[in-house]
C-alpha positions as CSV (number, residue, x, y, z in Angstrom):
1,Q,4.4,3.4,19.5
2,V,2.8,3.4,16.1
3,Q,3.7,0.4,14.0
4,L,2.7,-0.6,10.5
5,Q,3.1,-4.1,9.2
6,E,2.8,-5.2,5.6
7,S,1.7,-8.8,4.9
8,G,0.9,-11.0,1.9
9,P,2.5,-13.5,-0.6
10,G,6.2,-13.0,-1.6
11,L,5.7,-14.7,-5.0
12,V,2.9,-14.2,-7.5
13,K,2.4,-15.6,-11.0
14,P,1.9,-13.5,-13.9
15,S,-1.8,-12.5,-14.7
16,Q,-2.8,-13.2,-11.0
17,T,-4.0,-10.7,-8.5
18,L,-1.7,-9.4,-5.7
19,S,-3.3,-8.7,-2.3
20,L,-1.3,-7.1,0.4
21,T,-2.6,-6.0,3.9
22,C,-1.2,-3.2,6.1
23,T,-1.9,-3.6,9.8
24,V,-1.7,-0.6,12.0
25,S,-1.1,-0.9,15.7
26,G,-0.2,1.2,18.7
27,G,-0.3,4.9,19.3
28,S,-4.1,5.0,19.7
29,I,-4.4,5.1,15.9
30,T,-7.7,4.6,14.4
31,I,-7.3,3.8,10.6
32,N,-10.4,5.8,9.5
33,Y,-9.1,9.0,11.0
34,D,-6.0,9.2,8.7
35,S,-5.0,8.8,5.1
36,W,-3.0,5.7,4.1
37,T,-0.8,5.2,1.1
38,W,0.7,2.5,-0.8
39,I,4.2,3.1,-2.3
40,R,6.5,0.6,-4.2
41,Q,10.1,0.4,-5.2
42,P,11.1,-1.8,-8.1
43,P,14.7,-3.0,-8.0
44,G,17.2,-0.4,-9.0
45,K,14.4,2.2,-9.4
46,G,12.9,5.0,-7.3
47,L,9.9,5.1,-5.1
48,E,6.5,4.9,-7.0
49,W,3.3,6.3,-5.4
50,M,0.5,3.8,-6.1
51,G,-2.6,5.2,-4.3
52,A,-4.2,6.3,-1.0
53,I,-7.4,6.2,0.9
54,T,-8.7,9.1,2.8
55,P,-10.6,9.4,6.1
56,S,-13.8,9.6,4.2
57,G,-13.0,6.4,2.4
58,S,-12.4,7.9,-0.9
59,A,-9.5,6.2,-2.8
60,Y,-7.1,7.9,-5.3
61,Y,-4.7,6.1,-7.6
62,S,-1.7,6.8,-9.8
63,P,-2.9,7.3,-13.4
64,S,-0.5,4.5,-14.6
65,L,-2.0,2.0,-12.2
66,K,-5.6,3.2,-11.7
67,S,-7.1,0.4,-13.9
68,R,-5.5,-2.3,-12.0
69,T,-5.5,-1.0,-8.4
70,S,-7.9,-1.0,-5.6
71,I,-7.3,0.2,-2.0
72,S,-9.7,-0.5,0.8
73,R,-9.8,-0.5,4.6
74,D,-11.3,-2.6,7.4
75,T,-11.8,-0.4,10.5
76,S,-12.5,-3.3,12.8
77,K,-9.2,-4.8,12.1
78,N,-7.2,-1.5,11.6
79,Q,-6.1,-2.7,8.3
80,C,-5.7,-1.2,4.8
81,T,-5.6,-3.5,1.8
82,L,-4.0,-3.2,-1.6
83,Q,-5.1,-5.3,-4.6
84,L,-3.2,-5.1,-7.9
85,T,-4.7,-7.3,-10.7
86,S,-3.1,-8.7,-13.9
87,V,0.4,-8.6,-12.6
88,T,3.5,-8.9,-14.7
89,P,7.3,-9.2,-13.9
90,E,7.4,-5.4,-14.0
91,D,5.3,-5.4,-10.9
92,T,8.2,-7.0,-8.9
93,A,9.1,-4.6,-6.1
94,V,9.3,-3.8,-2.4
95,Y,5.8,-2.7,-1.4
96,Y,5.3,-0.2,1.5
97,C,2.4,1.2,3.4
98,A,2.7,4.7,5.0
99,R,0.6,7.2,6.8
100,A,0.0,10.3,4.7
101,V,0.0,13.7,6.4
102,R,-1.0,17.1,5.0
103,G,1.1,20.2,5.7
104,S,2.1,22.7,3.1
105,T,2.6,19.5,1.0
106,W,1.8,15.9,1.5
107,S,4.4,13.8,3.4
108,Y,4.6,10.4,5.1
109,D,5.5,10.2,8.9
110,Y,5.0,6.4,9.6
111,W,6.1,3.6,7.2
112,G,6.0,-0.2,7.3
113,Q,9.3,-2.0,6.8
114,G,8.2,-3.1,3.4
115,T,7.5,-6.5,1.8
116,Q,9.3,-8.0,-1.3
117,V,7.0,-9.2,-4.0
118,T,8.3,-11.1,-6.9
119,V,6.3,-11.9,-10.1
120,S,7.5,-14.8,-11.8
121,S,6.2,-18.0,-13.4
């Protein structure tokens, strides 16, 4: 069974860098054979797509977050990492990783359970 697990700090101070890791296991999944996405949900708001990394290793980002966001992968550990710099309280959210699949439109078939990140001094 395919499982995704987000991990990282639950509390980050303003101006610091947030680093989260998504570890993929089970289902004979090799991380570099698929596209992986980071999505977040601030309290009381909807889901926000942050960015993705493709099988070729190319990364794409939301225009509103591009200057602060970096997504990378480690194939030996089956991990995908999100880095978000210069965080503010507005970055407080539940952060999810998900596998992106392409049909007629993009969709997400496997999700992690999400991890709460609070930005506060």
